[in-house]
C-alpha positions as CSV (number, residue, x, y, z in Angstrom):
1,M,-0.2,0.0,0.0
2,A,1.7,3.3,-1.0
3,S,1.8,5.9,1.7
4,P,-0.3,9.1,1.7
5,A,2.0,12.0,-0.3
6,P,3.0,15.5,2.1
7,P,0.4,17.9,2.4
8,A,1.3,20.5,0.0
9,P,3.7,23.8,1.9
10,P,1.4,26.4,2.8
11,P,1.5,30.1,0.8
12,A,4.3,32.1,1.4
13,L,2.8,35.3,2.9
14,T,5.5,37.5,1.3
15,L,6.3,38.5,-1.9
16,P,8.8,38.6,-4.2
17,P,10.6,42.0,-4.4
18,S,9.5,41.7,-8.4
19,Q,6.2,41.5,-7.7
20,F,6.0,44.0,-4.8
21,A,7.9,46.8,-7.0
22,R,4.3,46.0,-9.5
23,L,1.7,45.6,-7.7
24,Q,2.7,48.6,-4.6
25,P,4.8,51.2,-6.9
26,H,4.9,54.2,-3.8
27,A,5.3,51.6,-1.3
28,Y,8.0,49.7,-2.4
29,L,10.1,52.8,-3.0
30,L,8.8,54.1,0.0
31,A,10.3,50.9,1.8
32,H,13.8,51.2,0.5
33,L,14.0,55.4,1.2
34,S,12.9,54.9,5.0
35,P,14.4,52.1,6.7
36,P,13.4,51.4,10.1
37,A,15.1,54.2,12.8
38,S,17.4,50.7,14.3
39,S,18.7,49.3,10.9
40,N,20.8,52.8,11.5
41,Q,21.0,52.5,7.2
42,L,20.8,55.7,5.5
43,S,17.9,56.3,2.8
44,I,19.1,54.3,-0.4
45,R,17.1,54.1,-3.8
46,A,15.0,51.1,-5.2
47,N,17.8,51.2,-7.3
48,G,20.8,51.3,-5.0
49,R,21.8,55.0,-5.5
50,A,21.9,57.5,-2.8
51,P,19.2,60.0,-3.0
52,S,22.0,62.7,-4.1
53,Q,23.7,60.2,-6.4
54,F,23.4,60.1,-11.0
55,R,23.9,57.0,-12.7
56,P,26.8,56.0,-14.4
57,T,27.5,58.0,-17.5
58,S,30.0,58.3,-20.8
59,A,30.5,59.4,-23.5
60,N,32.0,59.0,-26.9
61,T,32.1,61.0,-29.8
62,G,33.2,60.5,-33.7
63,S,30.6,57.8,-34.2
64,L,28.7,58.3,-37.4
65,T,30.7,59.6,-40.1
66,H,28.3,61.1,-42.8
67,T,28.1,63.7,-40.3
68,N,30.0,67.0,-39.5
69,G,30.3,66.0,-35.4
70,S,27.7,63.1,-33.5
71,A,28.2,61.9,-30.0
72,V,26.6,58.9,-28.1
73,V,26.2,59.7,-24.7
74,R,25.0,56.7,-21.9
75,V,23.2,57.8,-18.3
76,G,22.3,54.5,-16.8
77,D,20.4,52.9,-19.4
78,T,19.0,55.9,-21.0
79,T,21.0,56.3,-24.2
80,A,21.1,59.7,-26.4
81,V,22.8,59.6,-30.5
82,C,23.2,62.8,-31.7
83,G,24.5,63.6,-35.1
84,V,25.0,67.5,-36.3
85,R,24.9,68.0,-40.2
86,A,25.9,70.8,-41.7
87,E,23.8,73.1,-45.1
88,L,24.9,76.1,-46.3
89,L,22.5,78.7,-47.0
90,P,23.1,81.2,-48.7
91,T,21.8,85.1,-48.6
92,T,20.1,85.1,-52.1
93,D,17.8,82.3,-50.2
94,I,16.6,84.8,-47.4
95,A,13.8,86.4,-48.4
96,S,14.2,89.1,-45.8
97,W,18.2,89.2,-46.1
98,S,18.3,91.9,-48.3
99,V,15.8,94.4,-46.1
100,S,17.7,93.6,-43.1
101,H,21.3,94.4,-44.0
102,A,19.9,97.2,-46.1
103,S,18.7,98.8,-43.2
104,A,21.4,97.4,-40.3
105,S,23.9,99.3,-43.2
106,S,21.9,102.7,-42.8
107,S,21.4,102.4,-39.2
108,S,25.4,102.1,-38.8
109,S,26.3,104.6,-41.4
110,S,23.7,106.8,-39.5
111,S,25.5,106.3,-36.4
112,S,28.4,106.9,-37.5
113,S,27.5,110.2,-39.4
114,S,26.3,111.1,-35.2
115,P,29.1,112.1,-33.1
116,A,27.1,112.5,-30.3
117,A,26.0,108.5,-30.0
118,P,28.3,106.9,-27.8
119,K,30.0,104.2,-29.2
120,S,29.7,101.1,-26.6
121,N,25.9,101.5,-26.8
122,S,26.2,100.9,-30.7
123,S,29.1,97.9,-29.9
124,S,26.6,96.3,-27.7
125,N,23.6,96.4,-29.3
126,S,25.2,95.6,-32.9
127,A,26.8,92.4,-31.7
128,D,23.5,91.4,-29.6
129,A,21.4,92.1,-34.0
130,E,24.6,89.4,-34.7
131,E,24.0,87.0,-32.5
132,S,20.2,87.2,-33.2
133,Q,21.3,86.3,-36.9
134,I,21.2,82.4,-35.3
135,Q,17.8,83.0,-34.0
136,D,16.2,85.0,-36.4
137,L,17.4,83.1,-39.3
138,N,16.8,79.1,-37.5
139,L,20.4,78.3,-38.2
140,L,20.1,75.6,-35.7
141,V,17.6,73.3,-36.1
142,P,17.3,70.1,-33.2
143,N,14.7,67.1,-33.9
144,L,14.8,64.8,-31.1
145,S,13.2,61.4,-32.1
146,L,12.3,57.9,-29.8
147,S,13.6,55.1,-31.1
148,T,10.1,52.5,-31.9
149,G,11.4,49.7,-29.1
150,C,13.2,52.3,-26.8
151,A,10.1,51.7,-24.0
152,P,7.4,49.8,-24.4
153,G,4.9,52.6,-24.5
154,F,6.6,53.0,-28.1
155,V,5.4,50.8,-30.8
156,P,6.1,50.4,-34.7
157,G,3.4,53.4,-36.7
158,A,3.5,55.6,-34.2
159,P,2.4,59.0,-34.3
160,P,5.7,61.6,-33.2
161,S,4.5,61.1,-29.3
162,A,4.2,64.3,-27.2
163,L,7.5,64.2,-25.3
164,A,9.5,64.2,-27.7
165,Q,7.8,67.3,-29.4
166,S,8.6,68.9,-25.9
167,L,12.1,67.6,-25.9
168,S,12.8,69.2,-29.4
169,Y,11.0,72.3,-27.7
170,Q,13.3,72.3,-24.8
171,I,16.5,71.8,-26.5
172,L,16.0,74.7,-28.9
173,A,15.1,77.2,-26.1
174,L,18.7,75.7,-24.3
175,L,20.4,76.3,-27.4
176,H,19.0,80.3,-27.8
177,S,19.2,81.5,-24.1
178,T,22.7,79.9,-24.1
179,R,24.3,81.1,-26.9
180,L,26.1,78.4,-27.0
181,V,26.9,78.3,-31.1
182,R,28.6,81.5,-31.7
183,A,27.3,83.2,-34.7
184,E,30.3,84.1,-36.3
185,D,31.1,80.4,-36.5
186,L,28.4,80.3,-38.9
187,R,28.9,82.6,-41.5
188,V,30.9,82.8,-44.6
189,W,32.5,86.1,-45.6
190,Y,34.1,87.7,-49.0
191,E,35.9,90.2,-49.2
192,G,36.8,91.9,-52.1
193,P,39.9,93.7,-53.6
194,S,40.9,96.6,-51.8
195,F,43.0,99.4,-53.7
196,T,44.7,101.7,-52.0
197,G,46.4,105.2,-53.1
198,E,45.9,104.6,-56.9
199,E,42.4,103.9,-58.6
200,G,41.8,104.0,-62.6
201,G,45.3,104.2,-62.9
202,R,45.5,108.1,-61.9
203,M,46.1,109.6,-57.9
204,D,44.6,112.5,-57.6
205,V,47.2,113.9,-55.0
206,D,45.0,117.2,-53.5
207,V,43.2,114.8,-51.7
208,D,43.4,115.0,-48.1
209,V,44.8,112.0,-46.1
210,D,42.6,111.8,-43.2
211,A,39.7,111.9,-45.9
212,E,41.8,109.6,-47.6
213,G,41.7,106.9,-44.6
214,E,38.6,107.3,-44.1
215,R,37.5,106.6,-47.9
216,D,39.9,103.7,-47.3
217,E,38.0,102.1,-44.3
218,N,34.8,102.8,-45.8
219,S,35.5,100.7,-48.8
220,A,36.9,98.2,-47.8
221,A,34.2,98.1,-45.3
222,T,31.5,97.8,-48.2
223,K,33.3,95.1,-50.2
224,K,33.1,92.4,-47.4
225,E,30.0,91.0,-46.8
226,I,28.5,87.5,-45.8
227,K,27.7,85.4,-48.8
228,A,25.9,82.1,-46.7
229,F,24.9,81.0,-43.5
230,W,26.1,77.3,-42.3
231,V,22.9,75.9,-40.7
232,L,23.5,72.8,-38.4
233,Y,20.1,69.8,-38.4
234,I,21.0,68.3,-34.4
235,D,19.3,64.9,-34.7
236,I,18.4,63.8,-31.5
237,M,17.3,59.7,-31.5
238,I,17.0,58.4,-27.2
239,V,17.4,54.6,-28.5
240,S,17.0,53.3,-25.0
241,L,14.6,55.5,-22.5
242,A,14.9,54.9,-18.9
243,G,13.9,58.2,-17.0
244,N,15.4,61.4,-17.3
245,P,15.7,61.7,-21.5
246,F,16.5,65.3,-21.2
247,D,20.3,65.2,-19.5
248,A,21.0,63.1,-21.6
249,A,19.8,64.3,-25.2
250,W,21.6,67.7,-23.9
251,A,24.8,66.0,-23.1
252,A,24.8,64.2,-26.4
253,V,24.0,67.3,-27.7
254,L,27.0,69.7,-26.1
255,A,29.3,66.5,-26.9
256,A,28.6,66.2,-30.8
257,L,29.0,70.1,-31.0
258,R,32.3,70.2,-29.5
259,D,33.1,67.3,-31.9
260,T,31.8,69.4,-34.4
261,K,34.1,70.4,-37.6
262,L,32.8,72.6,-40.6
263,P,34.9,72.7,-43.3
264,R,36.6,75.5,-45.4
265,A,34.0,77.6,-47.2
266,W,35.1,80.8,-49.6
267,W,32.9,83.0,-52.5
268,D,34.1,82.0,-55.7
269,V,33.7,85.1,-58.0
270,D,33.8,83.9,-61.2
271,N,31.0,81.0,-60.6
272,E,29.1,83.3,-58.2
273,M,28.7,80.4,-55.8
274,V,29.9,79.4,-51.9
275,V,32.8,76.0,-52.6
276,C,33.9,74.3,-49.9
277,S,37.4,72.4,-49.2
278,D,37.3,69.1,-49.1
279,V,40.7,69.1,-47.4
280,V,40.3,67.7,-43.6
281,S,43.2,69.4,-42.0
282,E,41.6,72.5,-43.3
283,A,38.3,72.3,-41.2
284,R,37.6,74.2,-38.3
285,K,35.6,73.5,-34.8
286,L,32.9,75.0,-33.5
287,T,34.2,77.7,-30.6
288,L,31.6,77.5,-28.2
289,R,30.8,79.5,-25.5
290,G,30.5,77.7,-21.7
291,L,29.4,74.1,-20.8
292,P,25.9,74.2,-19.6
293,V,25.2,71.6,-18.0
294,A,21.7,70.1,-17.2
295,S,20.3,68.1,-14.3
296,S,17.1,67.5,-13.3
297,F,15.9,65.9,-9.8
298,C,12.3,64.4,-8.7
299,V,10.7,64.7,-5.4
300,F,8.8,61.8,-3.8
301,E,6.6,61.9,-0.6
302,A,5.5,59.6,1.6
303,D,1.6,60.4,1.2
304,A,0.6,58.7,-2.1
305,A,-2.0,60.8,-2.3
306,A,0.5,64.2,-2.0
307,G,-0.2,65.4,-5.6
308,W,-3.9,65.5,-5.1
309,R,-4.4,66.8,-1.9
310,A,-5.7,70.4,-0.9
311,V,-3.1,73.2,-0.2
312,I,-3.4,73.4,3.2
313,V,-0.5,76.1,5.2
314,P,0.5,74.5,8.4
315,D,0.8,76.2,11.5
316,A,3.2,76.6,13.9
317,D,2.7,73.6,15.9
318,E,2.3,71.1,12.4
319,E,5.8,73.2,10.6
320,R,7.7,72.0,14.2
321,E,6.1,68.9,14.0
322,I,7.5,68.4,10.7
323,E,11.0,69.4,11.6
324,D,11.3,67.4,14.4
325,T,10.2,64.2,12.4
326,A,12.8,65.2,9.7
327,K,15.0,65.4,12.3
328,R,14.7,61.8,13.8
329,G,15.0,60.6,10.3
330,M,11.5,60.3,9.0
331,L,11.1,62.4,6.5
332,R,8.2,62.8,4.6
333,R,9.7,64.0,1.2
334,W,12.8,62.8,-0.7
335,I,14.4,64.7,-3.5
336,L,16.0,62.3,-5.8
337,A,18.6,63.0,-8.8
338,D,18.4,61.7,-11.5
339,P,15.5,59.7,-11.5
340,D,15.0,57.1,-13.6
341,G,11.5,55.7,-15.3
342,Y,10.0,54.1,-12.4
343,E,10.6,57.0,-9.5
344,E,9.6,59.7,-12.5
345,G,6.0,57.5,-12.5
346,L,6.1,58.5,-8.6
347,S,6.6,62.2,-8.6
348,Q,4.8,64.9,-9.0
349,E,6.8,68.0,-8.7
350,R,10.4,68.4,-11.1
351,V,13.6,70.3,-11.0
352,C,16.1,71.0,-13.5
353,L,19.4,72.9,-13.6
354,V,21.2,74.2,-16.1
355,V,24.7,75.6,-14.1
356,D,28.3,76.8,-16.0
357,K,31.3,78.0,-14.8
358,E,33.1,80.4,-14.7
359,V,36.4,81.6,-14.2
360,V,36.7,84.8,-12.1
361,G,40.0,85.5,-10.2
362,G,41.6,82.3,-10.7
363,E,38.7,80.2,-9.1
364,G,35.7,78.8,-10.9
365,K,32.3,80.7,-10.2
366,T,29.1,78.4,-10.7
367,V,26.7,80.0,-12.7
368,I,22.4,79.3,-12.7
369,V,21.8,79.5,-17.1
370,K,18.5,77.7,-16.6
371,M,16.4,77.0,-13.5
372,E,12.9,75.3,-14.2
373,K,10.7,74.0,-11.9
374,N,7.2,72.8,-12.2
375,G,4.4,70.5,-10.7
376,G,4.4,71.4,-6.8
377,W,5.5,73.5,-3.8
378,A,7.7,71.6,-2.3
379,V,11.3,72.4,-2.8
380,D,11.9,75.8,-1.2
381,S,14.5,78.6,-1.1
382,R,16.7,76.8,0.9
383,E,16.9,73.3,-0.8
384,L,17.5,75.1,-3.9
385,K,20.7,75.7,-2.9
386,Q,21.5,72.4,-1.8
387,L,20.7,71.0,-5.2
388,L,22.5,74.1,-6.9
389,D,26.2,72.2,-5.1
390,V,25.0,68.8,-6.6
391,A,24.6,70.7,-10.4
392,A,27.8,72.3,-9.1
393,A,29.4,68.6,-8.7
394,R,27.4,67.1,-11.6
395,W,29.4,69.8,-13.7
396,E,33.0,68.6,-12.9
397,S,32.5,64.9,-13.6
398,L,30.4,65.6,-17.0
399,K,33.0,67.7,-17.8
400,Q,36.0,65.4,-17.0
401,I,33.9,62.4,-19.2
402,L,33.1,65.0,-22.2
403,E,37.7,65.9,-22.0
404,Q,38.3,62.4,-22.3
405,C,36.3,61.7,-25.7
């Protein structure tokens, strides 16, 4: 007689971490960030990082051969590929160029004829007008796309998502506000021959020397003109999306522009067209203004309904209670640097800081290029100062990575 089968073990009362994360994502992340007080452990995220720690970052330039500059930047599992293509735009193809050029020349001549006009104001205004050519003529054209399969929600044949369009606009706005690319690097000049002293085989000896010098300067100024512009088409593709695509896309744009080389171009008088040299050694790099680095943060709150609760101003006793719980390590919210896709879905407030560093008196000074905060009211001015220190450290690390490319 066969012995009876042993009874089945009772079902387990615990869930594996992977199932716990899918069923209760908020409670799963909260359990990592708020360990028991008796354990004496620091807050750690579900991905193993500290709240202010960024994901490992790597960059590689020159990967695309049919572009003027390219880069591949990987931030954790988010990967962005950027390629820069340069095309010539003759001024004859710009409808408003003749009108704007004529008005600019007339204004410069009128300002030179009036001695009372201050030179500093006129020079600053002309410099601003020249730099505005990039925005007025659309010389920088970024386009970001999310490749099929970069995330589960992106299927073949789908129209461009709102995320891709929003990221393209953010990158374009940041390119214009930072003035990263100089307008002088995108101009193709033509300077005609200058004849001094003798014109038409005869010299007028009765002409005053000062008047002759002014005439020569005016003639030389009129003979130097812009014949074409370089238009930079900046194509970014997110091939792997695992959260925080803006930081990865902007880092890829920075690396690709640092790698961009424009061939030597000049105006051919005989053929009346712009000619480019195919000699690689004659190509020149762009002289960028600084290195603005973007650092994004998100706010995770212990209250799962924090994004939908009513705005209630706490009284003095409640503020004192919040401070006491914070001192004991019982935080109600955490600011997470470089959030991944899992953390982005659990946060309502986001902060983005774009910083650069200037050398003042031999020391580097952190400059805020852009500050954006949306989706909540939790982050105050004191915490923004702390985030600024984190963003400055991020600038140092990314600068070393880009310099090694």
